[in-house]
N, C-alpha and C positions, 0 to 999 in steps of 0.2 A: 672504451673505458673512460669514464670521467673521474676526476679527483676532487675530493672534498676536504675542507679544512677541519681539523680536529678542534671543535669549539673556537675559541679566540686565539689559539696558538697559531704558529706559522707552519705547522706540519700538515702536509697534504697526503691523504691516503686514498688508494683506489676505492671506488664505491663498493666493489666486491674484494674480499680478501680470503686467505686460506687458513683454516684452523686445523688442528691435529688431535683434538680431544679423544675421539673414539677411534679414528682411522689409523694414525701412526702407531705402530707396534701391535695393535689388535687386528687390523685388517691389511695394513700396508707394510711390506718389508722395504729394505733399502732401495732395490731396483724400481719397484712400483711407486714408491714415494718420490723417487727422482723424476720419474715420468710425469707424475701429477704436478710437482712443483715447477718443472720445466714448462709444461703447458700453461700453467697459471701465469708465470712470468712472461711468456710469449704473448699472452692475451692482455697484458698490462697490469696484472696484480702486483702490488708493491709492498704488501703487508702480510706477514706470516706469524700466526699466533700460536703460543705454546704455554706450558706451565710445568712447574717442578713435579706435580702429582700425576701428569698424564703418562700412563704406562710406567709409573714409578720411575720416571726419569728417562725411560727408553725412547719416548717420543722426541725429547730434545736431542738425544744421542743420534737418532736417525736423521732428524732435520739438520743437525750439525754436519753430519757426513755428506748429506745432499748439498748443503751450501758450499762445503769444501770442494766437492766434485764439480759442481756447476760453475764455481769461481766467478760469480757475479761481482761487479764492482760494488764495494760496500756502500757507496753513496747512492746506489740505485734501488735499494730495498730496505724495508724496516722489519725488525723481528722483536717479538715480545716474550716475556715470561711472567709467571705469577708466583707469589709466595704465600704460603700458609701451611700447606700439608706436605712436609718433606720427609716425614718418617714418624716412628712411634715414640722415640725418646723425647723427653721434655724440651730439649734444645733444638729439636728437628721440626718444630711446628710453631705456629703463632706468628705474631708480628713484632716480636722483641728485636732490639738492635742486633743481638747475637744471630738470631735465625735469618733476619732479612739480609745481613751481610753474607752469611754462609750461603744462603740460597742464591744470591746474586752471583757469587763466585762460582758456585756449582753450575748455574745456568750458562755462564760465559764459557766455562770449560766444555760442557756438553754440546753447546751450540757452535763452538769454535769461532766465537766473535769477540771483539775487544770491548764492546759496549752493547747494552740493550736500548733499543729506541723507546720502548715503553715497558715499565715494570709495574705490575698490578698487585695490589693487596687483594688476594683472591676472595676473601670474605672478611668481615670485621673480626677483631680479636678483643673481646671485652676484658681480658685479663692484662692487657698491655695499655698503658696510657697513650692516648693519641699523640701527645707531644713527642713521645719516644719514637713512634713510627714516623712522624713527620720529619723529625731531626735526622733520623737514619736515612730516609730517602734523599734528603738534601745532602747528606754526607756522601752518598754514592754519586749524586749529580755533580758535586764539587770535584770528585775524583775522576769524573768523565766516564764512569761505568754505566750510568743511566742518563738518558736525555729527558724523558718525561715520565711522570709516574701517575698512577691512577688507582681506581678501585674497581671491584667487580661484585655486583649484587649487594651493594651497601645501601642502607636506607638513606633517604635524603638528609635527615637530620645529622647523621654522622659525617656525611660529605661536607655539609655546611660547617660542622664543628672542626673538621680537619683543616678546612680553608681558613677559618677564623684563627685557629691556633697558629697556622703558618703565617698569616698576616701580622699577628701580634708579635711574632718573633723574627720578622723580616725574612721569612723563608718561602719556598715555593710549595704551594698546595697542589692537591690532585686536580688535574684539568681534564681527565677523561674517565668515564665509567663504562664498564662492560656488562650490560644486563642482557637477559634473554628478551628477545622481541620477535613476536610473530602474531599471526591472526588470533591466536588463542591466549596470548600472554601480552597484554597491552598496558596494564595498570601503571607500572613504574615509568615507562617511557612517555606515555601520553598524559599522565596526570601527576604522579608523585614527583617527578623530576622537572615538571614544566617550568617552574620559576627559576630553576638552576641554570637553564640555558642562557638567559639574559643576565641574571644577577652575577653568575660566576663564570660564564663563558664555557660551560661544560660541554664536552664533546662525547659522542657515543660510538663505541665499537661493539655492535650488537651480535649476539650469537643465537644459534638454533632458529634461523628464519623459517625452517620447515618443520618446527616442533618435533625434532628427532625423527623426521621422516614421515610423520603422520600427514603433513600437508602435501606430500607427493602423491597421495592416493594409493600407494602400494599396500597399505594395511586395510583397505576398504573391505576385503573379503577374509583375509587371514594374515598370519605373520610369516613372511617368506623365510626360508631356512638360512639364506645368506644375508639377512638384514641385521642391523645393529641390535634390534630388540631380541634377536635370537642368540646373541653372544652371551657366553657364560657369565661374564662380569657385569652385564648390563640387563639382566633379566628383570631387574627392578623397574625398568622402563616400560615393561609390558602393561602396567596399569594405565599407560597413556591410551591404550586401545581396548583393554579388557574390562576396565571398571565401568560403572554406569556413566560417569562423566566422559570416559573415553568413548563409549558407544555413541553418546550424544555428539561428540566431536566428529566421529566417523560419519554420522548421518549428515552433518554439515559439509564434510569434505566431499561426499558424494554429490551434493548439490553444487559445490564449487567446481567439481570436475566437469559436470554438465555445462556449467556456465563457461568454463575455460574452453571447452570444445566449441561452443558457439562463437568464440572469438579467435579460434584457431591457435590457442595456447595449450600447453600442457598444464596440469594442475600445479606442478612445481613452478613453472614460469609465472603463472598468475600470482602465486604466493610471494614470489620474490619481487615482482613488480609492485605489489601492494606495499611491501617493506620499503622499497626505494622511494616512495612518495613522501616519506617523513624526512624533511630536510634537516632535522636535528641529528639524524643518523649519519655519522661520519663514514662508516664502512660497515658492510654486512659480512660477517665471517661465515664462509661456506665450509662444509665438510664433504669430502668426496672419497669414496673407496675405489672408484673406477674412473678412467678417463672419460667414458661416455657420460657419466654423471656430471663431471665438471664442465664438459662441453655444453650439455643441456642448460646448466645453470648460467654459464657465461653468455650463451646465445640469446638470453633474454634481453641483453643490451641492445639487440637489433630491433626490439619491439617496444621500446620505452614510449615512443610517440603514439602508440596505439592504446595506451592506458588513458581512458577518458573519464570525465566526471560521471558520465552515465554508468560506466562499468563499475566505478568505485561505489556508486549508490547501490547497485545490484549486489555487490559483495557485502556491503554493510547490512543489507536487509537479511542476507543469509546468516551472517555472523551474529547480529543482534547482541553485541557485547561491548559497544563503545563506552569507554569510561565517561563519567559524568561531564567532564570538561574535554571535549573533543578538539584535537588539533585540526586546523584548516589544512587538509591534505595537500592542497595546491599552492598555498601562499605561505606556509609555515617556514 
C-alpha cells in the first residue's frame, strides 16, 4: 500500500480506502463489518468513509461499534462523514448552520470518535448561502470537531466560489472533492476539475471505481441474486445494465474481461489499476460485502508495475470515451 497526499494538504491517505454506502447495514452486520475493516486495516487502509444518510445512520452506528471493538489508535486512521440528507424535517437536511452542526454531532456520536478527519457537503444546497456553509465548517474546525472539509459531486464553479468566499473572509475552503470516477464516468475528474488541481490544490477521494459492480464483469450475463443491484432499496441501479446504455457498457465490459484475461488480471483488477493511474486521485474508495471481494481488490497492488502504456492504449480503444482534454495517465 502506498499513501497519497490529499491535494496540497499535509494529509496522506492510503491509495485504497473502505466505504460503507451500500454494504454496511444493507449487506454487512456488525460481525462481518468487523472482519472487513480488520482486514482492510491489516492491509494498510487508513481511511474509512461514511455519511449520515447511509442506512439512515445505521452505517455510522455499525462502523462506530467496529472502531470501538478494534480499538485502533486514533492517530492511525481517518474517518469521514457527509452532511445533506439527515431526515425529512426542514432542519434535518441541507447545508444550513443548524443542520451542519447537528449532523456533525450526530456523526461523532454514532461513529464514537471525538473528531472527523474529513466532513463533506454531500451535494450542493442552493437554498443556503455558500458563506453560511463555509463559516459553519470553519466553526467546527476551530472547535476541533473537523480537521478538513470538502464537497461531493459539486460542480467546479461552486467549488471555486466556496474557496473564493473562504479566502475573502480569511477562512479555510474545501480542499477535497469526492466524485464518482471509473471507466464509464470520467468527465468531472479528467476535464471539469482539471484546472482546480493546480489552482486550488484540490484532492480527490473517488467512489464507485467499479461502476456499482458493472466493471467486475458479474453482470455480463444476468443480475446475480446476491448483488447490490438486486437489493430492494437499490433496484434503481438496474438501469446500469438493463437500459440501452447499460447494454452498451456490458458489451465493453466483455471486451475488457477478455483483455484482462490476456494479462492474467481479473476484470475487477484491470478496472482498479486503470483508476490508480490518475495521480490526481488521492484515494479510491472500495466497497466490499465479502472478505474475498476485498482481498481481490487489494491484491491488485501486487500488479501495479504490470500496467503498461500498451495496456492503457488497448483499454482506451475499447472504452472510446476519453474526455476532450485527456490527462497524461503516466505523468499527471
